[in-house]
C-alpha positions as CSV (number, residue, x, y, z in Angstrom):
1,M,19.1,4.7,-48.2
2,R,15.3,4.2,-48.7
3,R,15.6,0.6,-47.3
4,S,17.2,1.7,-44.2
5,T,14.7,4.5,-43.7
6,R,11.9,2.0,-44.1
7,R,13.5,-0.3,-41.6
8,G,13.8,2.5,-39.2
9,V,10.2,3.4,-39.6
10,R,9.1,-0.2,-39.1
11,R,11.1,-0.3,-35.9
12,W,9.6,2.7,-34.1
13,L,6.1,2.8,-35.8
14,P,4.6,-0.1,-33.8
15,G,5.8,1.4,-30.6
16,L,4.4,4.8,-31.5
17,I,1.1,3.3,-32.3
18,L,1.1,1.4,-29.0
19,V,1.7,4.5,-26.9
20,S,-0.3,7.0,-29.1
21,P,-3.5,6.8,-26.9
22,S,-1.4,7.7,-23.9
23,L,0.3,10.4,-25.7
24,L,-3.0,11.8,-26.9
25,A,-4.4,11.7,-23.4
26,L,-1.3,13.4,-21.9
27,G,-1.4,16.1,-24.5
28,V,-5.1,16.9,-24.0
29,F,-5.5,16.5,-20.3
30,V,-2.1,17.8,-19.1
31,Y,-0.4,20.1,-21.6
32,Y,-3.5,21.5,-23.2
33,F,-5.0,22.4,-19.8
34,I,-1.7,23.9,-18.6
35,G,-1.7,26.1,-21.6
36,W,-5.4,26.9,-21.1
37,N,-4.8,27.9,-17.6
38,G,-1.8,30.1,-18.5
39,Y,-3.9,31.8,-21.1
40,Y,-6.8,32.7,-18.8
41,S,-4.3,33.9,-16.2
42,L,-3.7,36.8,-18.6
43,T,-7.3,37.8,-18.9
44,N,-9.8,39.6,-16.6
45,W,-12.0,36.5,-16.2
46,K,-14.3,37.0,-13.1
47,G,-17.5,35.4,-12.2
48,L,-19.6,33.3,-14.7
49,A,-19.2,35.7,-17.6
50,P,-16.4,34.9,-20.0
51,P,-13.3,37.1,-20.1
52,D,-13.5,40.0,-22.4
53,K,-10.1,41.6,-22.1
54,M,-6.4,40.6,-22.0
55,V,-4.7,42.2,-19.1
56,G,-1.2,40.7,-19.5
57,L,0.7,40.3,-16.3
58,D,-1.5,42.5,-14.2
59,N,-2.8,39.6,-12.2
60,Y,0.7,38.4,-11.3
61,K,1.7,42.0,-10.4
62,Q,-1.2,42.3,-8.1
63,L,-0.5,39.1,-6.3
64,L,3.1,39.9,-5.8
65,S,2.8,43.6,-4.8
66,N,-0.7,44.2,-3.4
67,D,-2.0,40.9,-2.1
68,E,-0.9,40.6,1.5
69,T,-2.8,37.3,1.9
70,F,-0.9,35.7,-1.0
71,R,2.5,36.7,0.6
72,N,1.3,35.3,4.0
73,D,0.4,32.1,2.2
74,V,3.8,31.9,0.7
75,R,5.4,32.3,4.1
76,N,3.1,29.5,5.4
77,L,4.1,27.3,2.5
78,V,7.8,27.8,3.3
79,V,7.3,26.8,7.0
80,F,5.1,23.8,6.0
81,T,7.7,22.6,3.4
82,V,10.7,22.9,5.7
83,V,9.1,21.1,8.6
84,F,7.5,18.5,6.3
85,M,10.7,17.6,4.4
86,V,13.0,17.6,7.4
87,G,10.6,15.5,9.4
88,S,9.9,13.0,6.7
89,L,13.6,12.6,5.7
90,L,14.7,12.1,9.3
91,L,12.1,9.7,10.3
92,G,12.3,7.8,7.0
93,L,16.1,7.5,7.3
94,F,15.8,6.4,10.9
95,M,13.4,3.7,10.0
96,A,15.4,2.6,7.1
97,L,18.6,2.3,9.2
98,L,16.7,0.1,11.7
99,M,15.3,-2.1,9.0
100,D,18.7,-2.3,7.3
101,K,20.0,-4.0,10.5
102,G,17.7,-6.9,10.0
103,V,14.6,-7.2,12.2
104,R,12.2,-9.9,12.7
105,G,9.0,-9.5,10.7
106,E,10.6,-7.1,8.3
107,G,8.0,-7.7,5.6
108,V,5.1,-6.9,8.0
109,L,6.9,-3.8,9.4
110,R,7.5,-2.5,5.8
111,A,3.8,-2.9,5.0
112,I,2.9,-1.1,8.3
113,F,5.2,1.8,7.5
114,L,4.0,2.1,3.9
115,F,0.3,1.8,4.7
116,P,-0.2,5.6,5.5
117,M,0.8,6.4,1.9
118,A,-2.0,4.2,0.6
119,I,-4.6,6.3,2.4
120,S,-5.8,9.5,0.6
121,F,-4.9,12.8,1.9
122,I,-8.6,13.6,2.5
123,A,-8.9,10.6,4.8
124,T,-5.7,11.3,6.5
125,G,-6.9,14.9,7.1
126,I,-10.1,13.7,8.6
127,I,-8.3,11.4,11.0
128,W,-5.7,14.0,12.0
129,R,-8.3,16.7,12.5
130,W,-9.6,14.6,15.4
131,L,-6.0,13.7,16.6
132,L,-5.2,17.5,16.6
133,N,-8.3,18.6,18.4
134,S,-7.4,21.5,20.6
135,D,-10.5,21.4,23.0
136,S,-9.9,21.4,26.8
137,G,-11.6,19.7,29.5
138,A,-14.2,16.9,28.8
139,G,-14.0,17.7,25.1
140,T,-10.3,16.8,24.8
141,T,-9.5,14.2,22.2
142,G,-6.6,12.8,20.2
143,I,-3.0,13.7,21.1
144,N,-4.0,16.2,23.8
145,K,-6.0,13.5,25.5
146,L,-3.0,11.2,25.3
147,F,-1.0,13.9,27.1
148,D,-3.4,14.1,29.8
149,V,-3.6,10.4,30.3
150,V,0.1,9.9,30.6
151,G,0.5,12.9,32.9
152,L,2.0,15.3,30.3
153,G,-0.9,17.8,30.3
154,F,1.6,20.7,30.2
155,L,2.2,19.7,26.5
156,H,-1.4,20.4,25.6
157,S,-1.3,22.4,22.3
158,D,-3.7,24.4,20.2
159,W,-2.0,22.8,17.1
160,H,-3.4,24.2,13.9
161,K,-5.6,26.7,15.8
162,S,-2.5,28.4,17.3
163,D,-1.9,32.2,16.6
164,S,1.7,31.5,15.6
165,S,3.6,29.8,12.8
166,F,3.3,26.7,14.8
167,A,-0.3,26.4,13.3
168,I,1.0,25.6,9.8
169,A,4.0,23.6,11.1
170,S,1.6,21.3,13.0
171,L,-0.1,20.3,9.7
172,A,3.3,19.0,8.6
173,L,2.9,16.2,11.1
174,P,0.1,14.3,9.3
175,A,1.9,15.0,5.9
176,G,5.2,13.6,7.4
177,W,3.3,10.6,8.8
178,A,1.9,9.8,5.4
179,L,5.2,10.1,3.5
180,S,7.8,8.9,5.9
181,G,7.1,5.3,5.0
182,Y,7.8,6.0,1.3
183,V,11.0,7.8,2.2
184,M,12.0,4.8,4.3
185,A,11.4,2.5,1.3
186,L,13.7,4.8,-0.8
187,F,16.5,4.9,1.7
188,L,16.2,1.2,2.4
189,A,16.6,0.4,-1.3
190,G,19.6,2.6,-1.4
191,L,21.2,1.0,1.7
192,R,20.5,-2.5,0.2
193,G,22.2,-1.4,-3.0
194,I,25.6,-0.6,-1.3
195,P,27.9,-3.6,-1.6
196,E,28.6,-5.0,1.8
197,E,32.3,-5.5,0.7
198,L,32.7,-1.7,0.9
199,R,31.6,-1.6,4.5
200,E,33.7,-4.7,5.4
201,A,36.8,-3.1,3.9
202,A,36.2,0.0,6.0
203,R,35.8,-2.0,9.1
204,V,38.9,-4.0,8.5
205,D,40.8,-0.7,8.1
206,G,39.7,0.1,11.7
207,A,36.7,2.4,11.0
208,S,34.0,2.5,13.6
209,E,30.4,1.8,12.6
210,L,29.6,5.5,12.8
211,R,32.6,6.3,10.5
212,V,31.5,3.5,8.1
213,Y,28.0,5.2,7.7
214,W,29.5,8.6,7.5
215,H,32.4,8.0,5.0
216,V,31.0,5.0,3.0
217,V,27.3,4.9,3.2
218,R,26.4,8.6,3.3
219,P,28.1,9.5,0.0
220,L,26.4,6.6,-1.8
221,L,23.0,7.6,-0.5
222,L,23.2,11.2,-1.9
223,P,21.4,10.3,-5.1
224,V,18.5,8.7,-3.1
225,L,18.4,11.7,-0.8
226,M,18.1,14.0,-3.9
227,S,15.3,12.0,-5.3
228,A,13.5,12.1,-1.9
229,V,14.0,15.9,-1.6
230,V,12.5,16.5,-5.0
231,I,9.6,14.2,-4.5
232,L,8.8,15.7,-1.1
233,A,9.2,19.3,-2.4
234,H,6.8,19.0,-5.2
235,I,4.2,17.2,-3.0
236,S,4.5,19.9,-0.5
237,L,4.0,22.7,-3.0
238,K,0.8,21.3,-4.4
239,T,-0.7,20.0,-1.0
240,F,-4.3,21.1,-0.9
241,D,-6.6,18.2,0.2
242,L,-4.8,17.4,3.4
243,I,-4.9,21.1,4.7
244,Y,-8.4,21.6,3.5
245,A,-9.6,18.5,5.3
246,I,-8.1,19.6,8.7
247,D,-8.6,23.4,8.6
248,P,-10.4,24.8,5.6
249,G,-9.9,28.5,5.2
250,G,-7.8,29.1,8.4
251,P,-5.6,32.2,8.0
252,R,-2.7,30.7,9.8
253,T,-2.9,27.4,7.8
254,E,-3.7,28.8,4.4
255,T,-1.2,28.1,1.5
256,P,-1.1,29.2,-2.1
257,A,-2.9,26.0,-3.2
258,L,-5.7,26.5,-0.8
259,Y,-5.9,30.3,-1.7
260,M,-6.2,29.4,-5.3
261,W,-9.2,27.3,-4.7
262,L,-10.9,29.8,-2.4
263,T,-10.1,32.6,-4.9
264,S,-11.5,30.8,-7.8
265,F,-14.5,28.8,-6.6
266,R,-15.6,30.9,-3.6
267,G,-14.7,34.3,-4.8
268,G,-15.2,33.8,-8.5
269,F,-11.8,35.4,-9.4
270,F,-10.9,32.7,-12.0
271,A,-8.1,34.7,-13.6
272,R,-6.4,35.3,-10.3
273,G,-6.8,31.7,-9.4
274,A,-5.3,30.7,-12.7
275,S,-2.3,33.0,-12.0
276,I,-1.7,31.4,-8.7
277,A,-1.9,27.9,-10.3
278,T,0.6,29.0,-13.0
279,M,3.0,30.3,-10.4
280,L,2.7,27.0,-8.5
281,F,3.4,25.1,-11.6
282,G,6.5,27.3,-12.3
283,A,7.7,26.6,-8.7
284,I,7.3,22.8,-9.2
285,A,9.1,23.0,-12.5
286,L,12.0,24.8,-10.8
287,V,12.3,21.9,-8.5
288,V,11.8,19.0,-10.9
289,I,13.5,20.1,-14.2
290,P,17.0,20.6,-12.7
291,Y,16.7,17.1,-11.1
292,I,15.6,15.5,-14.5
293,W,18.5,17.3,-16.2
294,Y,21.0,16.1,-13.6
295,S,19.6,12.5,-13.8
296,M,19.9,12.4,-17.6
297,R,23.4,13.8,-17.4
298,Q,24.5,11.1,-14.9
299,E,23.0,8.3,-17.1
300,R,25.1,9.5,-20.1
301,R,28.3,9.1,-18.1
């Protein structure tokens, strides 16, 4: 019994020692600060003075019941998430289907499509702030200037300076541009992983190409689709730098992540900012944890 125990320890001890620095860093810089943030969300921390009282869930109650700005930001986040996810998935799937057909220079095209993801969201935001310029006349630049040049001036838009929900929806354009290449890579890997024999068997049975994709390819792409949805959803929930770089503090484009930063570092309401951060963390966990549970369950089968 002791020998088997010693052998077991000898097997996992070297691996544990090898990964212990990473585990320590993860514990301190991730889980400790998550707990630290959650603790201070239950206090009255405001300004530079340290908190002197625990207020329980009061900060959360005020955000959910009395803070109209927060509720508006949540609505903006829903619009941004829907437009961003739908656009990225459709564009990524379309590019993957084209690449799956076999095109010349596929390696170059893959690099071009994936390149936007390599650019930081801050740089992307600065570029798209120019592209989404809403000035008229001689000051017109970016997409509106392109509309004027090709004779489509009637499509001139205020973009993120619009007074409607289109403002936050327009910010999903640069986000979708940045992530659609990554989604394409996911779908392309899924398409290339489907045995060609299955498609050929369907064609031999008289199925059209459209039916082959709908009845054979589509069901086998569902796991890839689920992965893409989870990844895009959690990116959307925590997006801050892209929106801040394009329109910092705009009421029509403000999201909970941006409101958290403004509340904490401009207003000095650190406890309220910690509460917003905790709710965002909870929202991301609601998206990611069921996916992890489902993936682990599938692997056991």
